[in-house]
C-alpha positions as CSV (number, residue, x, y, z in Angstrom):
1,M,-13.2,6.8,23.5
2,P,-16.5,8.7,23.1
3,P,-19.6,6.6,23.7
4,L,-20.8,6.9,20.1
5,T,-17.4,5.8,18.7
6,L,-17.4,2.9,21.1
7,A,-20.8,1.9,20.0
8,H,-19.7,2.0,16.3
9,V,-16.6,-0.1,17.1
10,V,-18.6,-2.7,19.1
11,I,-21.2,-3.0,16.3
12,S,-18.4,-3.3,13.7
13,L,-16.6,-6.0,15.6
14,I,-19.9,-7.9,16.1
15,G,-20.5,-7.7,12.4
16,I,-17.0,-9.0,11.7
17,V,-17.2,-11.9,14.1
18,T,-20.7,-13.0,13.0
19,G,-19.6,-12.5,9.4
20,L,-16.7,-14.8,9.9
21,V,-19.0,-17.5,11.3
22,V,-21.5,-17.0,8.4
23,A,-18.6,-17.1,5.8
24,T,-17.3,-20.3,7.3
25,G,-20.8,-21.7,7.2
26,L,-21.1,-20.9,3.5
27,V,-17.9,-22.8,2.7
28,C,-19.3,-25.7,4.7
29,N,-22.7,-25.5,2.9
30,E,-24.4,-24.4,6.2
31,R,-26.9,-21.5,6.1
32,L,-26.5,-20.7,9.8
33,D,-29.7,-18.6,9.9
34,A,-29.2,-17.7,13.5
35,W,-25.9,-16.0,12.6
36,T,-26.9,-14.5,9.2
37,A,-29.4,-11.9,10.4
38,P,-27.1,-10.5,13.1
39,F,-24.3,-10.4,10.6
40,L,-26.3,-8.5,8.0
41,L,-27.9,-6.2,10.5
42,T,-24.7,-5.3,12.3
43,T,-22.9,-4.8,9.0
44,V,-25.6,-2.4,7.8
45,L,-25.4,-0.7,11.2
46,T,-21.7,-0.3,10.9
47,S,-22.0,1.8,7.8
48,V,-25.1,3.7,9.0
49,T,-23.5,4.6,12.4
50,G,-20.4,5.7,10.5
51,F,-22.5,8.2,8.6
52,L,-24.5,9.2,11.7
53,F,-21.6,9.5,14.2
54,F,-18.8,11.0,12.2
55,P,-18.5,14.2,10.1
56,L,-19.5,13.9,6.5
57,Q,-17.3,16.7,5.3
58,P,-14.9,16.3,3.7
59,V,-15.9,13.1,1.9
60,L,-13.3,10.5,2.9
61,P,-12.4,7.0,1.6
62,S,-14.3,5.7,4.6
63,H,-17.5,7.4,3.3
64,V,-17.0,5.9,-0.1
65,T,-16.4,2.4,1.5
66,G,-19.6,2.8,3.5
67,V,-21.7,3.6,0.5
68,I,-20.2,0.7,-1.5
69,S,-20.8,-1.6,1.5
70,L,-24.5,-0.5,1.8
71,V,-25.0,-1.2,-1.9
72,F,-23.6,-4.7,-1.6
73,L,-25.6,-5.2,1.6
74,A,-28.8,-4.2,0.0
75,I,-28.2,-6.7,-2.8
76,A,-27.3,-9.4,-0.2
77,L,-30.4,-8.7,1.8
78,W,-32.6,-8.9,-1.2
79,A,-30.9,-12.1,-2.5
80,R,-31.1,-13.8,1.0
81,Y,-34.6,-12.7,2.1
82,G,-36.4,-11.2,-0.8
83,A,-35.4,-13.8,-3.4
84,A,-34.9,-16.6,-0.9
85,M,-31.6,-17.5,-2.6
86,A,-33.6,-19.0,-5.5
87,G,-31.7,-19.7,-8.7
88,G,-28.8,-17.2,-9.3
89,W,-29.7,-15.3,-6.2
90,R,-27.9,-17.9,-4.1
91,K,-24.6,-17.1,-5.6
92,T,-25.4,-13.4,-5.6
93,Y,-26.1,-13.7,-1.9
94,V,-22.8,-15.5,-1.3
95,I,-20.7,-13.0,-3.3
96,T,-22.3,-9.9,-1.9
97,A,-22.2,-11.1,1.7
98,M,-18.5,-12.0,1.3
99,I,-17.8,-8.6,-0.3
100,S,-19.6,-6.9,2.6
101,L,-17.6,-8.8,5.2
102,Y,-14.4,-8.1,3.3
103,L,-15.1,-4.3,3.3
104,N,-15.6,-4.5,7.1
105,V,-12.3,-6.3,7.5
106,F,-10.6,-3.9,5.1
107,V,-11.6,-1.0,7.4
108,L,-10.5,-3.0,10.5
109,V,-7.0,-3.3,9.0
110,V,-7.0,0.4,8.3
111,Q,-8.0,1.1,11.9
112,L,-5.4,-1.3,13.2
113,F,-2.7,0.5,11.3
114,L,-4.0,3.9,12.6
115,K,-4.4,2.9,16.3
116,V,-1.9,0.1,17.1
117,P,1.4,1.8,17.8
118,A,3.6,-1.0,16.4
119,L,1.6,-1.2,13.2
120,H,1.4,2.6,12.9
121,A,5.2,2.8,13.2
122,L,5.4,0.4,10.2
123,A,3.1,2.4,8.0
124,P,2.4,5.9,9.4
125,T,0.8,7.1,6.2
126,Q,-0.7,3.8,5.1
127,G,1.3,4.2,1.9
128,E,4.1,2.0,3.0
129,P,4.7,-1.6,1.9
130,P,3.6,-3.3,5.2
131,F,0.1,-1.7,4.9
132,A,-0.1,-2.7,1.2
133,I,1.0,-6.2,2.0
134,A,-1.5,-6.6,4.8
135,Q,-4.3,-5.4,2.7
136,G,-3.2,-7.5,-0.3
137,L,-3.2,-10.6,1.9
138,V,-6.6,-9.8,3.3
139,L,-7.9,-9.3,-0.3
140,L,-6.4,-12.5,-1.6
141,G,-7.7,-14.4,1.4
142,F,-11.2,-13.2,0.8
143,I,-11.0,-13.9,-2.9
144,A,-10.0,-17.5,-2.1
145,W,-12.6,-17.8,0.7
146,G,-15.4,-16.2,-1.4
147,T,-14.6,-18.5,-4.3
148,L,-14.8,-21.6,-2.1
149,A,-18.1,-20.3,-0.6
150,A,-19.6,-19.6,-4.0
151,K,-18.5,-23.1,-5.1
152,N,-19.6,-25.0,-2.0
153,F,-22.8,-23.3,-0.9
154,H,-25.8,-24.8,-2.5
155,G,-28.5,-23.5,-0.1
156,G,-27.2,-25.3,2.9
157,R,-28.9,-26.8,5.8
158,A,-30.6,-24.5,8.3
């Protein structure tokens, strides 16, 4: 694996792991400040390094996903740090952070189906039912998790 690709993958995985911790904290009404900044930073870096390290032509679904992720991350960053989660910004932060994490996991599933031989054999074009089922389960899981987080997180304890 080329070093820049490896760096992108490591940053992405750190973003996912820290994001899973932060998302769990949100459900438990814990801010987990020490995890939040690394989650947001590495998730931003995941999209940015995707644009820097990989060709931009032709425009691919991964580029569109990266742009969408950066938009949600900008809102999450403002809601968390600019607006200090005051009023409606608290729920905005939770929702946009969860969407950002979901998009990272969505791309992880895509990459797993591309790179893991057993999964690739099940869905070589990613148009087959196993891929759709996996992505559907991830989406449903994040909808449930995000709903719980939005309901349970009231500003949390640092």
